[in-house]
N, C-alpha and C positions, 0 to 999 in steps of 0.2 A: 390613887388606889394602889390597895397592896396586894399583891401576888403569889399564893401561898400553894405549893404543891404538896397536898397533905398526903397522896399516896400515889404511888407509880401513875398510876392512869385518871387521876383524879386532880383537877386544876381549881383551887378557889382563888375567886378577887372580889375584895371587898371595897366598898365603895361608899365613903363617908360624906359629909358635907353636904347632904341631900334637903330641900327646901322646895318652895312652891314655884315652879318652871322647870325644874332639873328635868332631862333627857339626857340617856347615853343610849346613842346607836352601835348594834354589833352586824357583822358583815359575815354570814354563813354560806361558805364556800366552799365544793369538791370537783372533782374531777377536770381540772385544768388541763390535762395532759399537754401541760404547757410547751415542752419538747415537739410535739407533733405538728407537722403541718399544717394539719387539718385544726390546730386551736384554733378559734376565735380570738386572738389577743386584742383586737382594737375594743372588743366587749367588754374582755378581762380588763383591762389596763382603765376603762371608763369607768367600771365599780372599784378598780382599787382608785382611782383619783377620788372617787366621790366619798371613799372611807378616810382621805384625808380632810376631806374639807369636812365631815363629821364629826373629825377626831373619833370614828369608831374602832370596834373593837375589832379583828380581824382571826376568823379560826376558820384553818380549811380541814377536812375531813378524808382527805389521803386522795391518790391519784394525781397529786398534781403532777409528778412525772408521768408519761407517755410510757418512756424505756424499754420499746419493744424490739428494739433492733441491734439490741447487743447478742452476740455469739450464741447463747447459749438459747436463745430464744425464735421457736419454730415458726413464728410468724415474722421473724424480720424480714425485711426489706427495701433494700437503696435508695426504692423509689421515695419511701418514707422516711427519709433524714434531713433534717434542715441542712444546706451544704455548710453553715457552719461548725455542724455537730459530725458530720462524715470525717471520721480519724480511727486511731485505732485505739484513743485515749477517749471514747464514745462516750462513757459512762461521767467522767471527769468535765467532760465538754460542756456537757447537759445538766453539769450543777454549777458550772462556774457560769454559764451565760443565765440560769435564772438567778443566781443570785448575783448578779448585775440588774437583770429585769426585777427582782422585789426588794432591792436595796435601798429605793426610797421610800418602803412601805414596811421595812423593818420593825420600826419603833411602835407599830399599830398591831402587828403581827402577834398573840399569843397563843396559839396551837397552831404543831404542823401533828395532822395525824399524818397513819398509815394507809394504803389501799392494796387490792392485791396487786396491783403494778409494782410498787414499791414492795412490797413481798415475795413478789416472783425472784426481782434482782438478787436479793437477799438471799433467796433458797438459793441459787444456783451459783453466785459470785461470794457471796458472805459478805456484800458489800451496804452499807446502808446508805440509799439516797437521799433519805430526807435529813437522817443526821448530818450530814456531808455537808447540806445546805445551811442547817441550821448555823452549823461549825462557822462558816463564811459570814452567815447574815450577823454574828455575834458582832465584826466590826462592824454593823451599819444601827448597832445600839438595839439589836431585838433584844427584847427579853423571855421570847416564849420558848415552848420545853415543845420536843419531839413528845407528838403521844402515840397511844396504840391506835390499834385496829376498830377497837371501839373503848369508850372514855366516858366520862363525867367532867362536865364543869361546874361549879355552883359561883353564881352570882348572889354573892350578902352585899345587902343595903341597910345603912344606917338610918333608921325611918324614925327613931325615939332615942334617947340617950341611954336605953336600959333594954330596947329592943332592938332586934334586926331581922329584915324580911329577907327571904332566899329564894331563887327561881335555880331548880334542876335540871341543867342541858345534859341530857343521853346523847351521846351520838355513836353511831357507828357506820362503817362506811357501805356496808351493804352488802349483798349475799344476791346468788339466783340470776334468770336471766332479767331479759328487756321489760317483760310483763305488757304488751302492746293492749292488752285490754283494761285490763284494771289500771295501770302505773304503777305498782305497788302497792294499793291501798288498803287491800285485805291484809298486807301485814300491821296497818295500823291497828286494827282489831286483835294482832297476835302479842302486839308490844303492847296493849292498853294494858292487857292482865297480868304479864310479869315482871312490868318497869311501874310499880306505882308508887315509886318516890320521884317518877320525873314530872316537871313539868311542860318539857319541851323535847320533844324526842325529833330527832334530826338523821336521817337518812339519806344518801348518794345513792352513787357506784353504778345503776341502771340508765343514767341520764334522766329520766323522766322527772315530774316537777308537780308538786304540789303543796299545799297549804290546808291543813283540815282542824279546826278546833270542835276536842269533845269534849261534853260537859260531863260535871261528874260531882257526885254527891259526897259531903264530905263531912268529918262529924268532931270539933273541935275538942280539947282536950275538959272545956268545963261542960259538955255534952250538951253545945248546941249544932243542929244539924246549919250548913251551909253549901253551897256551891261554888264551884271555879271551874277551868278550863284547861285540859291538857292538849297542848300543840300539837302536829304532828306534820311534820318538815321535811321534804325532800329537796336537793338540789342538783341541778342535771349540768352543770359544769360547762364547759366554752368547746368539748370537741364536735365537730361537725364534719365527720366523713361522708353523709349521704352525699353531700354538694347538690348537684343537678337531677341525681337519679338514674346518670346515665350508664352508673359501670360501681367497680371497685368494689372490693369486700363485704364492706356492708350491704351495698346493694344487692349481691348476688346473694348474701346469704338469707334472704328476704327481711331486713332489717330495714325499720319504718325510720320518718324524720324524727329527729329529736328538738330539744327546745335547746337554749341558750342561755345560762344565768345562774342569778346565785339568788339568795333571800337573808334582808334584811331584818333585824329586829329590834322595836324601838322601845326600851322601857324610860318608862315617865313616870315622875309624880304626881298621883291624879287624887283632888281631893277628896272628889266623889263617891271614891271605891270604900265599900263598907269594910272590907273582906281584904285589900289589898291596899296600901299607899303608892306603892311602887306597880305600875301597868303593866304590860307589854302585849304590841302587835306584832302579827307578822305577817311583810310584804313582801311577795315574788318579786324582782325583778329580770323579766325573762324577755327574750325575743324569738 
C-alpha cells in the first residue's frame, strides 16, 4: 500500500498485488466526541478493535473531539467534563488522553478530518486539536494526514499490469440540523448532482445514519453505455446525550434518540463483475 497526498485535500492510496480472493476493509467514522462523558467508548473501541482484526484502514470525518468545555465556549458546563480532563490545561488534556486511547490503532489510521467542534476551537484559540493529536500519534507509527472539513480519498487498485481501477470517496463533515424526518437523505440528491466524480459520498455531523446506493448510467470512452452505483453514506458517531430521555440539553431542545456506530466499506476482487474487477459494498454497524 502506497500513500500519496496529491493535493492539500486529496489523499491517494495505491494497492498492488491484487488477485482472486483479495479484499480490504475500510472503517468510516465521524462524530466520536471522544472526550465527552456521553461518548459510547465501548462501541467505539469495539469498532477500532475490529479494524485491527481486519487490518482495516481507518478514516475519520471530524468531530473526533467534543471540546465544548473551553473558556470561550458558551455551551461549557463543568458537569460535562470528564474528571481526568478537568484542569486549566483542558485542551492539552483531551488531546493527551485521546492520543493514549488511539495509539494502539495509529498504524491503521489514514485520515483525521475536521468537524465544526474542532473548527470552533481553532476560531477561538488558534489551536488545532486535530494537528496536535496527529503529532502525538506519529510516535505510535501513524502515517495518516490531517484532512479538511471536506476532501477526497482516491483508492487506486492494480487489477491489471497496465491498468488501474479507482474509487473516489468524497468526504464532507456535514452541515445543518439533525433532520429528524429525512435523516439528511435529501442531501444525497443534491450531492449526486454536483459530485459527478464521486463513487462514494460520505457525510457525518447530524448523528443520523444511512447507506443508499444510487444507480447511474455511464458512457465509456469507447462509446459503450454501462451502469454503476454511487454509494451515499452517513455515519452517526458515538455520542449519546439523549440518555433515558428524562432531561438534559438534548432532551430539552426536543432532540431525538440517535444511533451510535460507523460504516464499513469492503473492497474485494470480483471475477464476475464485468465493469469493475474491484467491487465495493457498504455495511452499517450501528446500535
